[in-house]
N, C-alpha and C positions, 0 to 999 in steps of 0.2 A: 060430653057436658062437663065432666069434672075438669078436663083440660082447659075449658073456657073459663070456668070459675077460678082455677089455679092461675091462669094468665091474668085475669082481672085483679086478683089479689097481689100478684107480683107487681103489676103496673101501679096499683094504688100504693103499695109499699115503697116502691122506688120514688114515686112523686112525693110522698110524705118525707122521705129522706132528703130530697132536694130542698123541700120547704124548710125542714129542720136545719139544714146547712145554711140556708139564707138567714136564719135567725141565730147565728153563732153567738154563744155566750160572751158578753163583754169581758175584755181582759184576756181573751184566749188567743192563741196563734191563729185559729180560724177567723176570729173577728178581725185580726190585723190584716189578713189577706183579703177578706171581704171589703174592708175599709180602703185598702190600697187600690183595688179594682174600681171602687166608687170614685176615688180621688183621681185616678188616671196616671198616665205616663209622666206627668209633670213632676211626680215624686222623684223620678230618677234624673232630674236636672236641678241640682241644688243651688247653682249660681243664682237662679232667678226665683227659687222656691225653698229657701233655707228652712223656714218653719215647717213647711209641709214635709220636706225630706227628713228633718229631725224627728218628726212624729212617727215615721214608718221605717227608717233605715238606721243601721248601726253607724257609729262614727267612722269606722274603718271603711265601710262601703261609700259613705258620703265623701270621704277624703279622696278615694280613687276616682269617683265620678266627677268631682270638682276638678281634679287634675286633667281628666279626659276632656272636660268642657273647655278648660283653658287652652289645651293643645288645639282644640277645634275653633278657637276664637269665640267661645261662649255661644255658639250656634247650636240649638237643639238638633238632634239627628245628624250632625255633621262630624261627630267624633267617632271613636271606635264603636260605640253603641249607636248604630245607624238605623235601628228599627224599633218597633214597640217592644219594650222589655216585657210587658205584661202579656202580650199576645204572640211574641216571636214572629212578627209579621210586619211587612211594610204597607200592606193594604189595610183599609179600614175593616175591622172585624165585624162579622155578623154572628154574634154570640148567642147561643142558646144552651140550656141545661147546665148552668154554672153550679158547681158544687166543690166543697173542699173536704179533705180528710187529713187529720193530723196524727202524728206519732210524737209524743212528748217524752223526753228523757231528761229529767232535771231541769236545767236552765237552757236546754236546746230542744228544738222541734223541727221536724220536717213536715211541711204542709203541701199536699198535692192539690193543686187547683185543676179541675177537669171541666171541660166545656166542649161544645161543638162550635167550630168556626166554619160557617158555610156548609154545615153538614159533616165536616171532617172532625174526628175526635182529636183533642189536644189535651196533653197533660204537662203542666209546668210545676216543678218542685221548688218550693221556697225553703231555704235553710234559715231558721229563725233563732235568735238568741235573746234570752231574758237579761236585760241590763237595767240596773237600778229599779227593778220590779216591773219593768215594762217590756213587752215583746217587741222586737225589731227585726227587720229582714237583714240578714248577713250575706246572702247569696241567692241567686236565681239560677236554677239548673234546668236545661231543656232536655227533651227525651233523647236527643242524639248525643248527650253527654256534655255539650257546651255549658260553661259556667260563666256568668257575668263577672264574678270575682276573678276567676283565672284569666279571662280575656283582658280585664282591666290591668291586672298585675303584669301580664305579658306586654301590654302596650306601654306600661310605665317603665319596664326594663328596657324596651326598645327605644323609647324616647330619651331615656337617660343615657343609653349607649350612643345615640346619635348626637347628643349634646357634647360628647367628648371627642367627636371626630373633627 
């Protein structure tokens, strides 16, 4: 009987944590990540969404994403970033149990967004920076170690090298 009561308490506690995460305090890195998931992947295509991108991303990331879009002829999902940045998937996600957890150190933060996609657990880490008093996404890191910033920088170097051939 005690194990059933304990299990119910754990489940209720976890569900309240998820609800609390959904109501992230305004102006926090968690609120930024909740906002970017509400806005969707268009945030990562600044050529057509300048204001939206500026609301969520650092200028350095916007610059690299813009260069990638130009190389791809301004076609979404045609550049080096050819899948959903937010879900690390090319398929339409079936998301449940979305939650965030952040570690803040001064003007930088790591926010882990966790969710289930079709029942499979997913964790995506957002490296955030506080610029001019506002939190912005500086990089997106996947559980296998891939980083959007590193991929875009590598693509930039490769395209610059190809221009000189």
